C-alpha positions as CSV (number, residue, x, y, z in Angstrom):
1,X,8.6,28.2,20.8
2,X,6.5,25.1,19.7
3,X,7.3,23.6,16.3
4,X,4.4,22.9,13.9
5,X,1.9,19.9,14.9
6,X,2.9,16.4,14.2
7,X,0.9,13.6,14.4
8,X,2.4,10.1,14.9
9,X,1.0,7.0,13.6
10,X,1.2,4.8,16.8
11,X,0.7,1.0,16.9
12,X,1.4,0.5,20.3
13,X,5.1,-0.8,19.6
14,X,8.3,0.3,20.6
15,X,9.3,1.9,16.9
16,X,6.2,4.2,16.9
17,X,6.6,4.9,20.6
18,X,10.0,6.3,20.3
19,X,9.5,8.1,17.2
20,X,6.5,10.1,18.9
21,X,8.9,10.8,21.9
22,X,12.0,12.0,19.5
23,X,9.6,14.5,18.1
24,X,8.2,15.6,21.3
25,X,11.9,16.1,22.5
26,X,12.6,18.5,19.6
27,X,9.9,20.7,20.5
28,X,6.9,19.7,18.0
29,X,3.4,20.0,19.1
30,X,2.7,16.0,19.0
31,X,-0.2,14.1,18.8
32,X,-0.7,10.2,18.4
33,X,-3.0,8.5,16.1
34,X,-3.9,4.8,16.8
35,X,-5.6,3.1,13.6
36,X,-8.0,0.4,13.6
37,X,-7.9,-1.5,10.4
38,X,-9.2,-4.7,11.1
39,X,-12.3,-5.8,13.4
40,X,-12.5,-9.5,13.6
41,X,-12.4,-11.0,16.9
42,X,-10.3,-14.0,18.2
43,X,-11.7,-17.2,19.4
44,X,-12.0,-15.6,22.8
45,X,-13.7,-12.5,21.7
46,X,-11.2,-10.2,21.8
47,X,-10.3,-7.5,18.8
48,X,-6.8,-8.0,17.8
49,X,-5.7,-4.7,18.5
50,X,-7.1,-4.2,22.0
51,X,-3.6,-5.0,23.4
52,X,-1.9,-2.5,21.0
53,X,-4.2,0.5,22.2
54,X,-3.9,-0.3,25.5
55,X,-0.2,-0.3,25.1
56,X,-0.5,3.0,23.3
57,X,-2.4,4.7,25.6
58,X,0.1,4.2,28.4
59,X,2.8,5.4,25.8
60,X,0.8,8.6,25.0
61,X,0.1,9.1,29.0
62,X,4.0,9.2,29.8
63,X,4.7,11.4,26.9
64,X,1.7,13.6,27.9
65,X,0.4,13.7,24.1
66,X,-2.9,13.3,22.9
67,X,-3.8,9.9,21.8
68,X,-6.7,9.6,18.6
69,X,-8.4,6.7,17.3
70,X,-9.7,6.0,13.8
71,X,-11.4,3.4,12.1
72,X,-10.2,2.4,8.9
73,X,-11.4,-0.9,8.3
74,X,-13.7,0.0,5.7
75,X,-10.9,1.4,3.8
76,X,-8.7,-1.6,4.5
77,X,-11.3,-4.2,3.3
78,X,-12.0,-2.1,-0.1
79,X,-8.2,-0.9,-0.9
80,X,-6.1,-3.4,0.3
81,X,-7.9,-6.8,1.4
82,X,-9.9,-7.4,-1.6
83,X,-6.9,-7.1,-4.1
84,X,-5.3,-9.6,-1.5
85,X,-7.9,-11.9,-2.1
86,X,-8.5,-11.7,-5.6
87,X,-4.4,-12.2,-6.1
88,X,-4.7,-15.3,-3.9
89,X,-7.5,-16.9,-5.9
90,X,-5.7,-16.3,-9.1
91,X,-2.8,-18.2,-7.9
92,X,-0.5,-15.5,-7.3
93,X,1.1,-14.5,-4.2
94,X,0.3,-10.4,-2.8
95,X,1.9,-8.5,-0.5
96,X,-0.4,-6.4,1.1
97,X,1.9,-4.5,3.4
98,X,3.1,-2.7,0.3
99,X,-0.4,-2.0,-0.7
100,X,-1.3,-0.9,3.0
101,X,1.2,1.5,3.1
102,X,0.4,3.4,0.0
103,X,-3.6,3.4,0.5
104,X,-3.8,3.7,4.3
105,X,-0.8,4.5,6.3
106,X,0.6,7.4,3.8
107,X,-3.0,8.2,2.6
108,X,-6.2,7.5,4.7
109,X,-4.3,8.5,7.7
110,X,-2.5,11.5,5.9
111,X,-5.8,12.9,4.8
112,X,-7.6,12.2,8.3
113,X,-4.3,14.0,10.5
114,X,-4.4,17.0,7.9
115,X,-8.1,17.4,8.7
116,X,-6.9,17.5,12.3
117,X,-4.6,20.2,11.6
118,X,-1.3,18.1,11.3
119,X,1.5,20.0,9.2
120,X,2.9,16.5,8.6
121,X,2.6,12.6,9.6
122,X,5.5,10.5,11.4
123,X,5.7,6.5,11.5
124,X,8.4,4.0,13.0
125,X,9.4,2.9,9.8
126,X,13.0,2.2,9.3
127,X,13.5,4.7,6.2
128,X,15.3,8.3,5.5
129,X,14.7,10.6,3.3
130,X,16.8,13.4,1.6
131,X,16.3,16.6,-0.7
132,X,18.1,16.0,-4.5
133,X,17.5,19.3,-5.8
134,X,13.7,19.4,-6.0
135,X,13.0,15.8,-5.4
136,X,12.8,14.0,-2.3
137,X,14.8,10.7,-2.6
138,X,13.6,7.5,-0.2
139,X,17.0,6.1,1.5
140,X,17.3,2.8,3.5
141,X,17.4,3.1,6.9
142,X,21.1,3.2,8.6
143,X,19.8,0.0,10.3
144,X,20.1,-2.6,7.2
145,X,18.7,-5.5,9.0
146,X,15.5,-3.5,10.0
147,X,15.3,-1.3,6.8
148,X,11.8,-1.1,5.5
149,X,12.3,1.0,2.2
150,X,11.0,-2.0,0.2
151,X,7.7,-1.6,1.7
152,X,7.5,2.1,1.2
153,X,7.8,1.6,-2.8
154,X,5.0,3.2,-3.8
155,X,5.0,6.6,-2.1
156,X,5.1,9.8,-4.3
157,X,6.6,12.9,-3.6
158,X,3.7,14.7,-2.1
159,X,3.6,11.5,1.0
160,X,7.0,12.0,1.4
161,X,7.0,15.6,1.5
162,X,4.2,15.2,4.4
163,X,5.8,12.4,6.1
164,X,9.1,12.1,8.9
165,X,10.7,9.1,9.7
166,X,12.2,9.6,13.2
167,X,14.2,6.6,13.9
168,X,15.3,6.0,10.7
169,X,18.9,6.8,11.6
170,X,18.8,4.8,14.5
171,X,19.8,1.2,15.3
172,X,16.7,-1.3,16.4
173,X,19.3,-1.6,19.7
174,X,19.3,1.6,20.0
175,X,15.5,2.4,20.1
176,X,14.9,-0.2,22.5
177,X,17.7,1.3,25.1
178,X,15.9,4.7,24.5
179,X,12.4,3.5,25.1
180,X,13.4,1.5,28.2
181,X,15.3,4.9,29.8
182,X,12.3,6.8,29.1
183,X,10.3,4.2,30.8
184,X,8.1,3.3,28.0
185,X,5.8,0.4,28.6
186,X,6.9,-0.9,24.8
187,X,10.6,-1.1,25.3
188,X,10.7,-4.8,25.4
189,X,7.8,-5.6,23.4
190,X,8.3,-8.2,20.8
191,X,8.4,-7.1,17.1
192,X,4.8,-7.5,15.0
193,X,5.0,-9.7,12.3
194,X,2.4,-11.6,10.1
195,X,0.0,-9.6,7.6
196,X,-0.4,-5.8,7.9
197,X,-2.9,-4.7,10.6
198,X,-4.1,-8.5,10.8
199,X,-1.4,-9.6,12.8
200,X,-0.2,-13.3,13.7
201,X,-2.6,-15.6,13.0
202,X,-2.5,-19.2,11.5
203,X,-2.5,-18.3,7.9
204,X,-4.1,-21.3,6.3
205,X,-7.2,-20.9,8.6
206,X,-7.4,-17.4,8.5
207,X,-7.5,-17.6,4.8
208,X,-10.0,-20.4,4.4
209,X,-12.2,-17.9,6.2
210,X,-12.2,-16.0,2.8
211,X,-11.2,-18.8,-0.2
212,X,-13.0,-21.6,-0.6
213,X,-10.1,-24.5,-0.8
214,X,-10.1,-27.0,-3.3
215,X,-8.2,-30.0,-2.8
216,X,-5.9,-31.2,-5.8
217,X,-3.2,-33.4,-6.9
218,X,0.5,-32.6,-6.0
219,X,2.8,-34.2,-8.7
220,X,6.2,-34.5,-10.2
221,X,7.8,-32.6,-12.9
222,X,7.4,-35.6,-14.9
223,X,3.6,-35.9,-13.9
224,X,3.7,-38.7,-11.1
225,X,1.0,-38.2,-8.6
226,X,2.7,-38.6,-5.3
227,X,0.1,-36.5,-2.8
228,X,-2.8,-34.0,-2.6
229,X,-2.7,-30.4,-1.3
230,X,-5.7,-28.6,0.4
231,X,-5.8,-25.6,-2.2
232,X,-3.2,-24.0,-4.5
233,X,-3.5,-20.5,-3.1
234,X,-1.9,-21.9,0.1
235,X,1.5,-22.8,-1.3
236,X,4.2,-20.3,-2.8
237,X,6.9,-21.2,-5.1
238,X,9.9,-22.6,-3.6
239,X,8.1,-23.8,-0.3
240,X,9.6,-26.9,1.5
241,X,7.4,-26.9,4.7
242,X,3.6,-28.5,5.0
243,X,3.7,-30.5,2.0
244,X,2.7,-33.7,3.4
245,X,5.3,-35.8,1.4
246,X,6.7,-39.0,2.4
247,X,7.6,-42.3,1.4
248,X,7.4,-41.7,-2.2
249,X,8.5,-44.8,-4.3
250,X,12.0,-44.9,-6.0
251,X,12.5,-41.3,-4.1
252,X,15.3,-40.2,-2.1
253,X,14.9,-38.7,1.5
254,X,16.0,-34.9,0.2
255,X,13.4,-32.6,0.7
256,X,10.7,-31.7,-1.6
257,X,10.1,-28.1,-3.1
258,X,7.3,-26.4,-4.7
259,X,8.8,-25.6,-8.4
260,X,5.4,-24.8,-10.1
261,X,1.8,-23.9,-9.7
262,X,-0.7,-25.1,-11.7
263,X,-3.8,-23.4,-11.0
264,X,-5.8,-24.2,-14.1
265,X,-5.3,-27.7,-13.4
266,X,-5.3,-27.3,-9.5
267,X,-2.1,-29.1,-9.4
268,X,1.4,-28.3,-7.5
269,X,4.6,-29.5,-9.4
270,X,7.2,-30.3,-7.1
271,X,10.8,-31.9,-7.1
272,X,13.6,-32.8,-4.9
273,X,16.0,-30.1,-6.0
274,X,16.3,-26.7,-4.0
275,X,18.0,-25.2,-7.2
276,X,15.4,-27.0,-9.7
277,X,15.6,-25.4,-13.4
278,X,12.0,-24.9,-12.9
279,X,12.8,-22.2,-9.8
280,X,15.1,-20.1,-11.6
281,X,14.4,-17.3,-13.9
282,X,16.9,-14.2,-15.1
283,X,14.0,-12.1,-16.8
284,X,10.6,-10.8,-15.3
285,X,8.0,-8.3,-16.7
286,X,6.7,-5.9,-14.0
287,X,3.0,-3.9,-13.7
288,X,1.9,-0.8,-12.1
289,X,5.4,0.5,-11.6
290,X,6.0,3.7,-9.4
291,X,8.6,6.1,-9.6
292,X,9.1,7.6,-6.3
293,X,10.5,10.8,-8.0
294,X,7.7,11.1,-10.1
295,X,9.4,10.6,-13.5
296,X,10.3,8.0,-15.6
297,X,13.8,7.5,-15.7
298,X,15.9,7.2,-18.7
299,X,15.6,3.5,-19.7
300,X,17.3,1.2,-20.2
301,X,18.7,1.7,-16.8
302,X,21.0,-0.3,-15.2
303,X,20.4,-0.4,-11.1
304,X,19.9,-3.0,-8.6
305,X,16.6,-4.7,-7.2
306,X,15.0,-7.3,-5.2
307,X,11.8,-9.6,-5.4
308,X,11.3,-10.1,-1.8
309,X,12.2,-8.2,1.2
310,X,14.8,-10.4,2.8
311,X,17.0,-10.8,-0.1
312,X,19.9,-9.0,-1.0
313,X,20.1,-6.5,-3.9
314,X,20.6,-8.0,-6.9
315,X,22.3,-6.4,-10.2
316,X,19.6,-5.9,-13.4
317,X,18.8,-3.9,-16.3
318,X,15.3,-2.2,-16.6
319,X,13.9,-2.1,-20.1
320,X,10.9,-0.3,-21.5
321,X,7.8,-2.5,-22.3
322,X,4.2,-1.7,-23.5
323,X,1.6,0.6,-21.6
324,X,4.3,2.0,-19.1
325,X,5.3,-1.4,-17.6
326,X,8.7,-3.0,-18.0
327,X,10.8,-5.7,-18.4
328,X,13.9,-6.7,-16.0
329,X,16.9,-8.8,-16.6
330,X,19.3,-10.0,-13.8
331,X,22.8,-10.2,-14.3
332,X,22.4,-13.5,-12.6
333,X,19.4,-16.2,-12.4
334,X,17.2,-15.5,-9.4
335,X,15.5,-18.3,-7.5
336,X,11.7,-18.6,-6.9
337,X,10.8,-15.5,-8.3
338,X,7.1,-14.8,-7.5
339,X,4.4,-13.2,-9.6
340,X,2.2,-10.9,-7.5
341,X,4.9,-10.0,-5.2
342,X,6.8,-6.6,-5.8
343,X,10.5,-5.7,-7.1
344,X,11.5,-3.0,-5.7
345,X,14.6,-0.8,-7.5
346,X,17.7,0.7,-5.8
347,X,20.5,3.1,-6.5
348,X,23.0,2.3,-3.8
349,X,21.0,3.5,-1.0
350,X,18.0,5.4,-2.7
351,X,14.8,3.6,-3.1
352,X,13.8,4.4,-7.1
353,X,10.5,2.6,-6.6
354,X,8.8,-0.7,-7.5
355,X,6.0,-2.7,-8.9
356,X,4.1,-6.1,-9.1
357,X,5.6,-8.7,-10.8
358,X,3.6,-10.0,-13.4
359,X,5.7,-13.0,-14.8
360,X,8.9,-14.8,-15.3
361,X,11.0,-16.2,-18.0
């Protein structure tokens, strides 16, 4: 007996390929959906998604499942990319992948799949979920190195209820082995990196297509000008590479780090200290907080959090602030907390939710 219809978001990568395969093996009626969310062309005239959709077609042929395609590029521009540009113009460093999941992969895609008659959607994200009474918990993947719960922090109960994560309980190595055994063309395909849906492009060149750059001064913490930058929005706190600083009089050969961005005066402030006091903060404020349970927990709340994807979980306490915003106080000082990025909260392996870092102190 065929189980209910599931539509898998297939990207042309190995993770979504195996997700579709596993669901079909379990007896679901499986279809795939390839999302076109960015239509700009490369220098040789190719759309960035062309190779991926070819791989998706071969995987679906191998699995004998229908492949649907949809163009969400207008939604992506309006709901994700405009915000991305605004944040950069304001001197912040956004994370479009979180917003892309919220607005495209688990909203536009979910609505489209339901119109195609799907009961649920599935993705190749490394995450798990479980029930706790009447609430659905978002959990970390068993593969801690690949866990993607950080990027799913803005999902809600309805989105989780209608989503399956077939590979969340598997390690990456096992997924590649399963794909190879099944003869899927994606078994040895390189993992995608870069901005969600836009892929791997020289970031500075890409951003210059949308934001006018303005050169400015690079100064030391004591106000000495030692170079020029191409535009403050190209840089982020703690950055070491690409500053073009060299041969500074009376300075050592130690590397320089960005310790502050002065967007008002279009200046970068740098120091030869990986752990300069300007880079360290114990407290931050958070906007647009999303609690996955749908309910605000009793505050203050002791838990753990990370301010960027690859950071280890850090002990902190969450306090209530005005307008449903929150203040987070860490047990230990944190390096390079970056406004515009997401802070995501955890209770052991459960992702509680997250929000946008507004300020640090």
